[in-house]
Short mmCIF file of the C-alpha atoms (twelve columns), coordinates in Angstrom:
data_MODEL
# 
_entry.id   MODEL 
# 
loop_
_atom_site.group_PDB 
_atom_site.id 
_atom_site.type_symbol 
_atom_site.label_atom_id 
_atom_site.label_alt_id 
_atom_site.label_comp_id 
_atom_site.label_asym_id 
_atom_site.label_seq_id 
_atom_site.Cartn_x 
_atom_site.Cartn_y 
_atom_site.Cartn_z 
_atom_site.pdbx_PDB_model_num 
ATOM 1  C CA . MET A 1  19.249 -33.763 43.389  1 
ATOM 2  C CA . ASN A 2  20.428 -30.172 43.550  1 
ATOM 3  C CA . ARG A 3  22.559 -30.602 40.436  1 
ATOM 4  C CA . LYS A 4  19.572 -31.891 38.435  1 
ATOM 5  C CA . LYS A 5  17.395 -29.062 39.709  1 
ATOM 6  C CA . LYS A 6  20.015 -26.450 38.803  1 
ATOM 7  C CA . ILE A 7  20.447 -27.839 35.264  1 
ATOM 8  C CA . LYS A 8  16.696 -28.043 34.720  1 
ATOM 9  C CA . SER A 9  16.135 -24.497 35.979  1 
ATOM 10 C CA . THR A 10 18.856 -23.056 33.721  1 
ATOM 11 C CA . LEU A 11 17.472 -24.870 30.673  1 
ATOM 12 C CA . LEU A 12 13.938 -23.711 31.470  1 
ATOM 13 C CA . ALA A 13 15.156 -20.147 31.881  1 
ATOM 14 C CA . LYS A 14 16.859 -20.263 28.464  1 
ATOM 15 C CA . GLN A 15 13.715 -21.662 26.893  1 
ATOM 16 C CA . LYS A 16 11.540 -18.972 28.459  1 
ATOM 17 C CA . LYS A 17 13.855 -16.245 27.143  1 
ATOM 18 C CA . ALA A 18 13.795 -17.749 23.646  1 
ATOM 19 C CA . ASN A 19 9.992  -17.898 23.670  1 
ATOM 20 C CA . ALA A 20 9.783  -14.317 24.906  1 
ATOM 21 C CA . LYS A 21 11.867 -13.142 21.940  1 
ATOM 22 C CA . LEU A 22 9.540  -14.893 19.499  1 
ATOM 23 C CA . HIS A 23 6.397  -13.191 20.760  1 
ATOM 24 C CA . LYS A 24 6.643  -9.488  20.092  1 
ATOM 25 C CA . SER A 25 4.498  -7.018  21.975  1 
ATOM 26 C CA . ASN A 26 1.502  -5.346  20.352  1 
ATOM 27 C CA . LYS A 27 2.326  -2.166  22.208  1 
ATOM 28 C CA . PRO A 28 3.085  0.737   19.850  1 
ATOM 29 C CA . LYS A 29 6.589  2.159   19.823  1 
ATOM 30 C CA . TYR A 30 7.076  5.112   22.188  1 
ATOM 31 C CA . ILE A 31 7.262  8.519   20.504  1 
ATOM 32 C CA . SER A 32 8.529  11.404  22.599  1 
ATOM 33 C CA . LYS A 33 6.523  14.567  23.068  1 
ATOM 34 C CA . ALA A 34 9.047  16.596  21.056  1 
ATOM 35 C CA . GLU A 35 8.917  14.069  18.225  1 
ATOM 36 C CA . ARG A 36 5.092  14.185  18.179  1 
ATOM 37 C CA . ALA A 37 5.184  17.986  17.996  1 
ATOM 38 C CA . LYS A 38 7.697  17.811  15.140  1 
ATOM 39 C CA . MET A 39 5.525  15.345  13.218  1 
ATOM 40 C CA . ALA A 40 2.434  17.502  13.767  1 
ATOM 41 C CA . ALA A 41 4.243  20.582  12.474  1 
ATOM 42 C CA . GLU A 42 5.426  18.702  9.388   1 
ATOM 43 C CA . SER A 43 1.937  17.409  8.617   1 
ATOM 44 C CA . GLU A 44 0.473  20.890  9.103   1 
ATOM 45 C CA . GLN A 45 3.060  22.309  6.713   1 
ATOM 46 C CA . ALA A 46 2.293  19.605  4.144   1 
ATOM 47 C CA . LYS A 47 -1.439 20.377  4.356   1 
ATOM 48 C CA . SER A 48 -0.844 24.074  3.812   1 
ATOM 49 C CA . VAL A 49 1.351  23.347  0.781   1 
ATOM 50 C CA . GLU A 50 -1.365 21.092  -0.685  1 
ATOM 51 C CA . GLN A 51 -3.991 23.814  -0.189  1 
ATOM 52 C CA . VAL A 52 -1.801 26.378  -1.937  1 
ATOM 53 C CA . ASP A 53 -1.256 23.968  -4.854  1 
ATOM 54 C CA . GLN A 54 -4.986 23.311  -5.177  1 
ATOM 55 C CA . GLU A 55 -5.817 27.005  -5.127  1 
ATOM 56 C CA . SER A 56 -3.218 27.777  -7.791  1 
ATOM 57 C CA . ASN A 57 -4.496 24.963  -10.041 1 
ATOM 58 C CA . THR A 58 -8.104 26.180  -10.007 1 
# 
């Protein structure tokens, strides 16, 4: 009986792991505080460049 139980439990564990890999999480990827600050600075710089371009075109 123990041998059957052990085999069944190992197969179930493998199946659970395979199913877990198929279903990805909806949680967004973690972005560090330093990375967020860097992205904010880049977007701010891009906005300022766009404003300068618009002013020079008009």
